[in-house]
N, C-alpha and C positions, 0 to 999 in steps of 0.2 A: 609429632617426633618433641623430644625434650631439648631446649637449650639451654645448658650451663653456664652461669656468668661466676668468674674466677674474682668474687668479691664479698666482703664483708658490709658493705656499705648501701644500706636499704634505699638512699637518696638515688644512688646510683642505679640501682635496680629497676626502680621508678621510671627514672627518667630513660634509660635503655628500652626498657617496656615498652613507653610513647611512642619513640622515635621508630623501633622495629614495627609496632603495628599502625602508624601513619604511613610507613612504606609498601604494607600488605603483608607484612611478615608478623605473623600470628602463632609462631611456635610457644609452647608453655615454657617460660623464661624461668629458672630456679637457680638459686645459689646456695653454697656448701650449708649454710643454716638452715635452710629449708629442710633436708635431710639428716641434721644433727650431726654435722661432720665438723670437725675443727678442722678451719684452713688460714695458713696466714704466711706463706713462704716468706724468706728474705727476699727483699726487691736488693740485688747486688747488681746489678747492671748499670751503667754508665748513661743508657739513652733510654726514651721513652719507649721505643719499639724494643728495647731488648727487653726491659722490665713486662711490657706485655705479652709478650711468647714466653717468656719464663713464668708467667701467673699460669696462662692458659695450657701450657703442658702438665706445670706441675698438677694442678686441679686432674688435667686429664688421666695423670696416671694413678692418681691417688681413687679415682672413681674405678678405673680401669683394675685396682687392685683391690679394692672393698665391694664392689659391683654391688650399691644399693639398690632397693626395689626399683628406685627412680630412673636407674640408669642401664642403658643397651648399648652394647658395643658400636662405634658409628656415630652415636649423639653427637654433635657437635659441641665444643667449649670455647666462648669467648673470653678474652680479657681485653682492659684495656688499662693504660698507665697514659693519668695527665696530669698537668701542672701549668704554671704561670711563668713566664719566661720575658724579665725585664731588660729592655736594651742598656738601660742606664747601669745596670747592675752587672751586665756582663754573660746575660741569659738566667741570671739567678732569680728565683730558688731552683727553678728547672724541675727535674726529677725529683728534687727532696724538697718539695713544696710543702709536703704534708708534714715536715719534721724540720720545718723552717724557725729558726728561732732568733732572727735578726741578725743583721750583720754578718749574714752569710754562715752561721754558725748552724749547726743541726743540733735536734734534741737528742741528747746522750743515750735516751732510753734505758736510763739505768731505773733498777726496783723502786718503786715508789715514788720515780719523780712525775709532777704531775703535765698530763698530755696537755699542749696549748690548744685552746679554743680557735674557731675562726677569726674570732673578732681580735683575740690576741695575735695572731699572724697577721693577719691586715693592717693591725696599728704599726706594728713592728716593722713590717713591707714600708708603709706609709713613711715612718719616723726613719728608713735609713736610705729613704730615697731622697729626702728631704726637700728643697725647692731645686732639685735639677731640672733644668728647661727640658731635657729630654725627656718625655713620657710615654715613647712608643710603647708595647708589649702585645703580649698574646697570650692565648690559652691554646696548648697542644696536646692534642688527644692520639695516642696511637690505639689501635686496636689490633687483636690478632685473634683470627678465627681457626682455631685446632680441630681437624679430622682425623687424625690417627697420627702415630709418630714423625712421619716422614710427609705429611700431606698439612702444610698450613698456610694461610696468607696472614699481610698485616697491611693495613692501612694507616695513614697519619695526616693528620687535619689540622689547621691552625683557626682562632678566633680572634680576628685583629682589633687589637684598641689602644687605649690610653690609661695609664693610671691617673685617678682623679688628683686635684693638686694639694688638698687639704682633707683631713679625716670630716670636717663637717660637709665635703659634698659625695662622700662614699654614702650611697642611698638604695632603697630597696629592700624588700623583706622577701623575693621569692631566690630560688636556688639555692648555694650554699658555696663554702669556702670562701676564695676570692672574688665573687660575683659582682658584690657591692662596689668593690676597687676599679673594676674596669671599665671604663666608658667605651660605647661602642659610638664612633661619631656617625655612622650613617644611619642608628638608630635615633641618636640624640640623648642616650640612657644609659646606665650603667648595665650588665649583662644583670642585675638583681631585680631592676626594673621590667624586663622585658616579660612579656607571657610566656607561659610554658611554650605555646606554637610557634611563637616568634624565635625563642632560643633553639627550641629542638630544629627546626628548618635552618639555623643560619651558624649555629655554634659548632665548635671543634669536633666535641661529639656526636651531634646530629648529622656532620657531614660524613664522619667516619661510619655511624651507623647504617647510613643512607647506603654505603659502599657493602657493609656487611650484609645488610637486608637484602640485595640484588644477587647475591650468590645464594644464601638460605632460601630464598622463592624458589630457586633453582632445584633444591633437594628432591 
C-alpha cells in the first residue's frame, strides 16, 4: 500500500519515512512531487491540527480527481503541520513559523520577495526574544491521516525545550528549521545536535508519527 504525504519538503519526507520504519510501518511513502503533481494549498487555518487536516484532505481530493497511476482509492494520505511556540512571545511564531519575519511579522509573499532561510529566521527569533529571562518553548506537530472524505484522525504532540540565550549558543548541523536554537534539557543539547535516532524517538514529529504508525500497521 502507498502512503501519500502532503508536503513538498524532502527533509520532512525522509524524516517521516525513518520514523514510520522504526515502528515497523513500511508503506511506500510518496509526496506529490514524486508523481509530478503541483501541490501547495493555502494554509488558512489558525491551528496546527486545522492546517494538517486541510493539507491531507486537499491532497486526497487531488489524487482522487487525477487518479495518477500510483494512487488507488483507499490509499491513506498523511499530512503534518508543525512549528515552534515561544512562551515569552505569546506562543509565536506558532503556525506562522515558516513565514516568520521578526517581531511577529509574516513574510508578505509578494512576487519576487526573497524567502527567508532557516538561519535568517533563527537570527530574527533570537533578536526578538532578546535577553528575556523566560526561554521556554516547544516544537508542536499535528499529524492528520485521511482515509476518505469522512474518515480521518489527527494526533498532536510537542517537544519541550528552551530557546538558547544567544546566537553563539545555537548549535548543531542536523535537522532543519529552528532545530539549532531549541535546547532540550533532558539531552543537554539542541535539537540540531541530536542523532537521527534520538530525534525521531523523542521529537514532536516522532511521537505523532508513532501514533500514526500504530494505525497504519493495522491496515
